[in-house]
N, C-alpha and C positions, 0 to 999 in steps of 0.2 A: 217550165216548158223549154227554156233554152238549154237546160242541162239534159233533159230527155232527148231533145232534138240532136244535141251533140253526140249523145251515146248511140242513138239509132243511125245517125249519118256517118259515124266513125267507120272508116274503112281499114281493114287489115292490110298492112303492107304486102305487096306482091312477093310471092315466094315464101311467105310465112303463114302459119296457122296459129290463131290465138286460142289457147287452152283455157285461160282465165286471165284476170287482170294482171298485167305485168309479166306474164309467162307466155312465150311463143315457141313454136317448133318449126324447124325448116321443113318446107313442103316436100322436099326430096325424100325425107324419111317415111312419108306416107304413100309412096308410089312404088309400084313393082318395076318400073322402068329404071334402067341403069344408064348413066350418061358417061361419055368419054371424059377424060381428065380435063381437056381444054374447055369443053362445054360446061363441065361441072364448075370450074373456076369462074367462068362467066356468070353462071347462075348464082353462085355465092356472092359475088361482087354486086350484082344487081339487087339481091335481097337485102344486103347490108345498107346499100345506098337508099333503098326505099324506107328502111327502118329509121335511118338518121334524118330523112326528110320529114317523116311523121312525128318523130320525137327528137327534135334538135337538141334539147337540153338533157336528154336521158343518158344514163350510164348503164352499160350492158355488161352482163356476166354470162359467159358462154361455157356450157358443159358439152363434152363430146364423148360418146360411148363407142368404143372401138375394140378391135381384137388385140392389137399389139400397142401397149402404152409406153414402151421405151423408145419409140422412134417418132420423129416429127411427122405429122399428118398434113394432108393437103389443106384441110380446113384451117389448121393453125397458121399455115403460110399465108393464106389469102386474108384471113381476118386480122392478122398482125399488121397488114398494110393499112388497115383502117383503125388502128389503135385499140383493137380488142384482143384481150388475152383469153386463152382457151385452157380449160382444165379437163384432162383426159381421165376417163374411168373405164375399167374393163367391161366387156359386153356380156359376160356370163360368169358363172361360178361352177366349175366342173361340168360344163355343158348345160347348166340350168339357167334360165332367164331371170335371175335375181342376183342380189349382192349380199355379202355377209352383213349381219346386223350391225357390227361396228362401223363398216363402211357406209351403210345406210344412214346411221346416226350422224356421221360427219356431213354427208351430203344434205340431209334434211335441215340440220341446224344451220349450216352455212347459207342455204337458200332462204330460210326463214329470217335470219338476221339481215340478209341483204334486202329482201323485200320490205322489211320493217323500217328501213331507213327513210322511205318516202315513196310516193307514186312515180317518181321519175327514175327509179331503179328497176331495170328490166332484166329478165333471165331468158336466154336463148338456149334451146336444147337441140342437139344434133346427134345423130347416130350414123355410123357407117353401115354398109350393107350387111344384113344379118342380125343387127342389134335392135330391131324394132320391138320384139317382145319384151326386152329388158327396158327400153325407153318407156313403153306403155305402163309397165309396172312401176317405174320410178315416178312417173307423173301421178299415178293413182296414190302412191305413198305420200307425195308432197301435198296433194289435196286433202288427204285424211289427216296428215300431220298438222296442217294449218286449220283443221276443223271446218273446212268448207264443205266437206261431205263426210258422212258417217258410215254408210253401208259399204262394206268392202266389195261385195260382188257387183253392185250397181255402179260403183265408181270405176272399177276396172273394166266392166263391160262398156261403159260410156266412152272410155278412152280407146278401147280396141275398135270400136265402131267408126272411129275417125279414119281408119285405114281399111282397105279391102280385106275381106276375111281370108282370102288365099295368102295374104302376106304373112299372117301368123303361121299358117300351115307350111308355108314355104321355108321359113327360117327356123322352125322348131318342129322336129319330127315327133316329139312327144308333146302332149297338151300340158303346158306349164302352169295353167291356171290354178289347180288345186294347191300346189306348193306356194304359188304367189299369194293366194288368199290366206294361207297360214301365216305368211310373213306380214301381210297387211293387218292381220289381227294382232300380231305383235306390236304394230305401230298404234293401232286404235286403242289398245288396252294399256298404253303406257301410263295413263293417269291413275290406274288401279294399283300401281306399285310405287314405292318411295324412290327407287332408283331405276332408271331405264337407260340401257337395258340392264337387267339384273346380272349378277355375277354368273359367268358361264361355269357350270358345274363339270367337274371331271368325273365321268361315268364309265362303266364297263358294260358293253352290250353282251348280255348273257345268252339270250336266245331270241328267236323270231318264230312266231306261230301264225300259220295261215289257216283260215277257215273257208271252206268251199272253194276249191282250186278252180281257176279259170280254164276254160277250154280254148286255148290259143289256136289250135288247129281247126276247130269247128267240128271235129269228128270224135271227140272224147278220147283223144290219144293219151299216151303216157306222158308224164311231166317229170322232167329232171330239173328242179330249181337250182340255180347257181346264184349265190349272194355275193355282193361286193359292197364294201364300206369305204367311203372316201371322207377325208377330213384332216384335222390336225391331231397329232399325237400329244396328249397332255404333258408328256415328259419333254417334248421339244416344240413348244408353242412359239410360233413366230407369225405375227400378223401380216407381214409382207411375204410370207412363204405361200406358195400355191398348195392347194389340197393334194394329198397323196393317198395312194391305195393303202388302207390299213388292214384290210382283210379281204380274202377271196376264197370261196369254197372250191373244192376240187371239181374239175370237169370230168375226170376219169378216175377209175379205180373202184375199190370195194366200198369206199366211204361215200360214194355218190348214191343217194337213195332215189328210187323211182316210185312215183305215186300215180295212181289211176284217178282220173277225174270222174266223179260220180254224177249220174243224171237223176238219181233219186232225190227225195227230200232229205235224206240223211246227210248231216253235216260232217264232213271229213276234216279232221284236225291234223295238220302237219306241223311238227316241231323240229326246228333246227337249233340244237342246243350246244353246238361245238364252236361257237363264234369266239367269245371271250376276248374281245379287243377293246382297248381303252380309247375313249373319244372325248372331245371337248370342243365346244363352239358350234360352228355350222357343219352339219353332217349330211352326207348324201348316201342313201342306201338304194341299191339297185338289185332287182331280181330278174334274171334271164332264164329262158327255157333253153337248156343245153341241146335239146334235139334239133330245134329249128333256129337257134341263135337269134331269138326274138326277145326284145325287151318287154317283159311282162308288165312291170311297173317300177316307179321310182318315187322316192319320198325325200324331201329336204326339210330339215328342222334344225333348231338350235337348242342345245342342252340347257340353256338358262331358263327355258320355259317348260321343262319336263317336270311334271308333278307326280308324286307317288311312285316314281321310278317305273313308269309304264307309259307307252304311247300307243293309243288305239286309233286305227284308221279304217274307214270303210271304202267302198269302191269309188265314191265321189271325192275322196280326200287323198288319192294317190295319182301321180302323173302316169298316164298310159298313152299308147299310140292312139292317134285320132280315130282309127277305124276299128278298134277291137274292144272298145269299152263295153259294148253290148254283150260281148262274150264272157264278161264277168258276172257271175250270179249275184242276185240282190243280197244274199247273205254273206258275200265275200268280205273278209276282214283281215287286217294285219295287226298283230300285237307284238310290240317290241318291248322286251323286258330288260331293265337295267339294274345295276347295283352301284353303290358309291365306290369309287376307286379307292378311297381312303380305307374302306373296310377290307378290301382285298390286300392292301399293302401294309395294314397295321400289324404290329408285332404282338404276339400273345405272350405276355409276361409270365404266365403260369408255367410255361414250358422252359423257362430259363434254367440253366444248370446252377446249382447252389445248395445251400443247406435246406434240408426238409423242414417242414413246419414243426415236427416233433422236437427238433433240436432247440427251438426257441422256448418251448414249454419246459424242457429240462433246465435250461438256463434260468428261467423264471423261478423254478422251484429252488434252485441253488441259492439265488440271491435272497430269497425269502428266509433262508435258514442262516444267513450270515449276520452276526451281531454287529451293532454299530461300531464297536471298538476294533473291528477287523479291517477297517479302512486303512489304506497305507498312510504312514506318518508323513506330515508335511515336510519333515526334515530328510526324508528319503530313506529312513531306516525301516526295513520291512518289519511288519508286526505279524507274529504267528497267529493263525486262527485255528480253532479246533477243527478236526476232520469232519467232513460232512456226515450227517446221520442218514443211514439207510431208511428206506420207506418202512421197513418192518419195525424200526425203533422209534418212529415218530409217535410221541405221546404228548399229552398236555403237560406243559412245564409246571412243576410243583415247588414250593419253597423248601429249602434244605431242612432236614430234621433237627430238633434241638439237641444240644450236646448231652451226653450221658451224665448222670449224677456222679459226684466224686465217690470213690470207693471208701468203704468204712475202714477204720484202722485195723491192722492185723491183730489177731489174738496174741496174748503174751506167750513167749516160749515156755516150755516145761522147765521146771526147776532143775538145775544141774549144779555140779560142783564147780568151784572156781577154776580148778585146773582144766576142766573140760570145756569151758566156754570158748576159748580160742580155737580149739579143735573143731567144735561143732560149727562155728561160724565159717570155718574153711570148708567143711564137708557138706553142709546143708545150705542150699540157696533159699532165698525168701520165698514163701508160698504166695503165689498170685491170688488175686481176688477171684472168686468163682465167676463173677459177671464179666471179667475181662478175658477169660479163657476162650479160645476159639476152637472150632471143631477140627482145624487142621493140626493143632499142636497136641501131642500125646499127654496123658495125665502124668504128673510127677511120680517117681517111685516112692514107696512107703519108707519112712525113716527107719534106719537100722536100730536095733536095741542099744540102749546106752552101755557103754563099756565101763566096768568098775576095776579099778586097780587093786590087786591083792597085796597085802603087806607081806613082807618076808617073814 
């Protein structure tokens, strides 16, 4: 009972609002009233004094969301006099009331580690004028990260209701809740992946398709959509660098297409297929109506969570002006198609200049016909190899034919006188064997008749 009585009787320090245990927000952030600088310093001093009286042994960590983070703020000057250090964070990302995923991770991990040290460790959150939409989003992300709440929409709605509704409309011309819910889903689903956040993919925005164009004028007027893409170029990624304009469609000229909003049930499909810009990390896509210079919708996403190279959004998942959401048909949808940037920049090796494939088959045939003894000598002496055989001469190798039998002995010469033997041997060559004669050599002449010497 003493513990319950202490909890119910515990009073929040003046000038602060308790969001949950150990987490407080300065009350000035939840008000539409603006104070002069001196009154503001007095207010901050009183709030810190009240906090130290209620928690004399506590250690406080202060976060401040502001527009310019490279100059010293009034909050840092006042709180430093009470021994408190302030960590500054930007109040938007390219006009959107959220922070990049990597910056969110650092903030959430730092807060969770600080609160886990013990119940005497406190966190104070402050935002300068115009940063309340971002502060509400970061509070919801912290509660979901620490698993104190699970439903993204209910958690964000609970935080937003702590301030007047007009405060959100005043500081954010577009309703940022759809994109904020998308990033809160990134946080709540971190347990489903082995690494959070996942590796940010380098993608190429190929085209954007619109279904059921919105009637932004309320009269079914013509629509000239102009698209802009903001983010980091994958070829020049720098976490400390601000997002830059990566793509902007033409506002004038023949390339600007004009579409008519249909009032029938027929769904009109508009395809913008000339984007072709590289993106990586946190990306902002805007669509404006060129006729009225009206922001039709905006979508913020991170490429690490793109699946199947497509992002499909309905009218409840894009940021629109607060008063034109009803002008979007129920069938309105946006489809953003991507492709892997590695595929676009990969080299096709089949188009390289070099030897054709047929040359390798000819070389293969040549080496198949080379005998083993045709290999160069280890001593460096070249070894002659037989000339290559043409395709028409390629036959199955046969063993050499056996040598011919020896010729029979020649027949004895005809009988002649002793005096004529030397003459005949000089006149008549030996008669070759018939089997050794060739077709190219002519037959030998017939022998002349023997010569007889007459006696005187």
